[in-house]
C-alpha positions as CSV (number, residue, x, y, z in Angstrom):
1,X,-182.8,66.5,76.1
2,X,-182.8,69.3,78.8
3,X,-185.6,71.8,78.9
4,X,-184.7,74.9,77.0
5,X,-185.0,78.4,78.5
6,X,-188.0,80.5,77.3
7,X,-185.6,83.0,75.7
8,X,-183.8,80.3,73.6
9,X,-183.8,80.9,69.9
10,X,-183.3,77.8,67.7
11,X,-181.2,78.0,64.6
12,X,-183.2,77.2,61.4
13,X,-182.0,74.7,58.8
14,X,-181.2,77.6,56.4
15,X,-179.1,79.4,59.1
16,X,-177.4,76.2,60.0
17,X,-176.5,75.6,56.4
18,X,-175.1,79.2,56.1
19,X,-173.0,78.8,59.2
20,X,-171.6,75.4,58.0
21,X,-170.8,76.9,54.6
22,X,-169.0,79.8,56.2
23,X,-167.0,77.5,58.5
24,X,-166.0,75.3,55.5
25,X,-164.3,78.3,53.8
26,X,-162.0,78.6,56.8
27,X,-158.9,76.5,56.1
28,X,-158.0,76.4,59.8
29,X,-161.4,75.0,60.7
30,X,-162.0,72.2,58.2
31,X,-163.4,69.0,59.6
32,X,-161.3,65.9,59.7
33,X,-161.7,63.3,56.9
34,X,-162.3,59.7,57.8
35,X,-158.7,58.9,57.0
36,X,-157.5,61.7,59.3
37,X,-159.7,60.4,62.1
38,X,-158.3,56.9,61.6
39,X,-154.8,58.3,62.2
40,X,-155.6,60.1,65.4
41,X,-153.8,58.6,68.4
42,X,-155.5,58.5,71.8
43,X,-154.2,60.9,74.5
44,X,-152.1,59.4,77.2
45,X,-153.8,58.9,80.5
46,X,-153.2,61.9,82.7
47,X,-152.4,61.7,86.4
48,X,-150.2,59.7,88.6
49,X,-149.3,56.2,87.3
50,X,-150.6,53.3,89.3
51,X,-148.3,52.2,92.1
52,X,-147.2,48.6,92.3
53,X,-147.8,48.6,96.0
54,X,-150.9,50.4,96.9
55,X,-151.8,51.7,100.4
56,X,-154.8,50.8,102.3
57,X,-157.3,53.5,103.3
58,X,-158.3,53.2,107.0
59,X,-159.8,55.3,109.7
60,X,-157.7,55.8,112.8
61,X,-158.1,58.1,115.8
62,X,-154.8,59.8,116.9
63,X,-154.0,62.3,119.6
64,X,-154.5,65.9,118.3
65,X,-151.0,66.9,119.2
66,X,-149.5,64.1,117.1
67,X,-151.6,65.0,114.1
68,X,-150.9,68.7,114.6
69,X,-147.1,68.0,114.7
70,X,-147.1,66.0,111.5
71,X,-149.5,68.4,109.7
72,X,-147.1,71.3,110.6
73,X,-144.4,69.7,108.4
74,X,-146.5,70.6,105.3
75,X,-147.5,68.6,102.3
76,X,-146.6,64.9,102.5
77,X,-147.3,64.7,106.2
78,X,-149.2,61.5,105.9
79,X,-146.3,59.9,104.0
80,X,-143.9,61.0,106.8
81,X,-146.3,59.6,109.4
82,X,-146.3,56.3,107.4
83,X,-142.4,56.4,107.5
84,X,-142.4,57.0,111.3
85,X,-144.7,54.0,111.8
86,X,-142.5,51.8,109.5
87,X,-139.5,52.9,111.5
88,X,-141.2,51.9,114.8
89,X,-142.1,48.5,113.3
90,X,-138.5,47.9,112.3
91,X,-137.2,48.9,115.7
92,X,-139.9,46.9,117.6
93,X,-140.5,43.7,115.8
94,X,-143.4,41.5,117.0
95,X,-142.2,38.1,118.2
96,X,-144.7,35.3,118.3
């Protein structure tokens, strides 16, 4: 347990019971029963779904003017750079 500040005032058992009793009189704040907890459904996972084809993270050194040009196009510049490289590969296939 973390160390409490010197000014911390702990709630006594009597005060805790009084607070709990007051909360139980509020119909909007009643605790769930075991049956209600059993029917609770988990929240869906937030965020972007996993892609079928994931990209590989690498480190690459590029000319400053090339990076500046792509960054100037705004959000998604790395995806556009990936497209440009894919286009280059399609136009310049490697022959064994």
